[in-house]
TORVEXFI-142678 format. One line per 10 residues: number of its first residue (from 1); their letters; for each residue x, y, z of C-alpha. Coordinates in steps of 0.02 Angstrom, whole numbers, plus 50000, padded with zeros to 5 digits. Each point is the difference from the previous one (the first is absolute). Last residue first. Example, Ala and Ser with C-alpha at 12.3 -4.5 7.8 and 13.67 -1.06 7.14 Angstrom:
2) sa) 50684,49947,50357 | 49931,49828,50033
END
This chain:
179) evgvgtissv) 49401,50996,50034 | 49816,49939,49997 | 49928,49873,50108 | 49848,49878,49982 | 49983,49849,50110 | 50124,49929,50119 | 49985,49820,49990 | 49895,49973,49847 | 50107,50117,49913 | 49986,50145,49880
169) fitiqshtpi) 50147,50115,49973 | 49981,50175,49899 | 50168,50090,49939 | 49977,50183,49967 | 50060,50097,49851 | 50002,50190,50029 | 49876,50114,49907 | 49971,50114,50148 | 50131,49987,50138 | 49956,49884,50141
159) pplneettvk) 49941,50091,50149 | 50156,50032,50137 | 50007,49887,50149 | 49968,50042,50196 | 49828,50012,49975 | 49969,49824,49943 | 49967,49990,49800 | 49831,49971,49923 | 50000,49935,49803 | 49831,50022,49925
149) fckgyfsfvg) 49917,49855,49925 | 49906,50009,49835 | 49904,49844,49937 | 50022,49891,49843 | 50118,49867,50056 | 50112,50142,50075 | 50003,50165,49948 | 50109,50141,50080 | 49963,50159,50094 | 50121,50130,50090
139) gadvkrkqki) 49911,50136,49938 | 50108,50053,49858 | 49990,49822,49930 | 50092,49843,50074 | 50073,49872,49885 | 50001,49818,50014 | 50113,49850,50019 | 49947,49826,50058 | 50074,49885,50134 | 49903,49835,50035
129) clianinltg) 50068,49936,50163 | 50138,49876,50065 | 50131,50146,50004 | 49925,50132,50123 | 49945,49869,50103 | 50160,49922,50001 | 50094,50154,50085 | 50178,49961,49980 | 50116,50021,50151 | 50080,49825,50023
119) lprfasetnq) 49913,49861,49888 | 50135,49881,50062 | 50059,49895,49865 | 49946,49840,49942 | 50095,49865,49886 | 50064,49906,50159 | 50156,49895,49993 | 49962,49816,49964 | 50066,50019,49816 | 49954,49839,49890
109) pevaflqnfe) 49825,50007,50087 | 49923,49843,50081 | 49849,49963,49902 | 49832,49992,50084 | 49852,49890,49967 | 49966,49891,50141 | 50065,50120,50134 | 49927,50143,49907 | 49824,49928,49987 | 50019,49968,50196
99) siygklfkna) 50041,50190,50033 | 49886,50061,49889 | 49852,49899,50078 | 50028,50075,50173 | 49971,50181,49947 | 49864,49926,49865 | 49885,49932,50136 | 49983,50176,50093 | 49958,50072,49816 | 49869,49866,49971
89) edinkvgaiq) 49926,50005,50163 | 49973,50199,49963 | 49933,49988,49822 | 49879,49868,50064 | 49958,49809,50004 | 50161,49909,50040 | 49951,49829,50057 | 50187,49943,50011 | 49974,49865,49872 | 49895,50107,49887
79) fevplrsqlt) 50134,50149,50001 | 50133,49866,49954 | 49887,49935,49855 | 49974,50192,49944 | 50189,50034,50014 | 50067,49849,49883 | 49905,50040,49849 | 50044,50184,49992 | 50165,49981,50090 | 50054,49885,49878
69) ewlrevrgka) 49953,50100,49855 | 50079,50148,50079 | 50179,49908,50003 | 49960,49928,49839 | 49978,50159,49916 | 50163,50064,50085 | 50099,49873,49940 | 49939,50018,49815 | 50044,50176,50004 | 50172,49963,50024
59) pasrayimti) 49989,49841,49890 | 49919,50115,49845 | 50147,50124,50010 | 50010,50189,50029 | 49954,50002,50182 | 50031,50192,50041 | 50130,50044,50140 | 49956,50166,50075 | 50145,50082,50100 | 49939,50085,50163
49) glekmargfq) 50060,50163,50053 | 49831,50041,50087 | 49966,50146,49891 | 50027,49876,49857 | 49887,49875,50062 | 49859,50128,50036 | 50012,50073,49812 | 49988,49800,49940 | 49849,49967,50113 | 49924,50174,49937
39) tnncvkkall) 50038,49927,49814 | 50148,50073,49922 | 49988,50128,49838 | 50016,49918,49849 | 50090,50118,49852 | 49975,49904,49848 | 50123,49922,49884 | 50013,49863,50142 | 49814,49978,49974 | 50005,49806,49984
29) eqfhkfnsdk) 50140,49991,50154 | 49878,50108,50106 | 49858,49860,49959 | 50116,49857,50057 | 50052,50079,50139 | 49816,50033,50073 | 49988,49842,50130 | 50132,49876,50029 | 50071,50067,50143 | 50168,49958,50119
19) ykdslehtii) 50039,50135,50127 | 50167,50063,50061 | 50097,50086,50123 | 49883,49948,50130 | 49924,50095,50120 | 49939,49965,50197 | 49944,49822,50047 | 49836,50026,50082 | 49960,50194,49972 | 50079,49970,49814
9) tkrfikgrm) 49899,49854,49966 | 49830,50063,50063 | 50024,50155,49891 | 50033,49877,49847 | 49852,49908,50037 | 49904,50150,50010 | 50083,50077,49844 | 49958,49844,49899 | 49812,50006,50035
END
């Protein structure tokens, strides 16, 4: 879910240099003496050059919780008033509602310079996806979720060398791919 929202933000507003998050950092701090791999989202942020800022204080986490509580109590009422009856109608309603909500509750930034930067040549489909490493066997086959797959290459490309490591990309947008 977070990846879909982030994808929409990048397409709509470009890239930001920083991203605030309240999830998982406390677990990483508890396990500071152990090596912890990034989450898939953390890996994607690193590839995009975005610094993760973790909410470490209760007040910072509380602001996010209050926002969600406000939206969860307010939106059903707003949907009912607007006569929203299905997901498509809700999505259409939200396009206008977000602007109204922001006008009521947004705070003017201290710095008016945009925090977003152009996407440039980055391929967000190759970044905002699940990536997993595998090794191919002598026949160019690898295992993925209990099934075996053979890597095929186009005619003008050489075959993948035996026992080499590959990266599997899984995305709801582009499907499954191999690099």
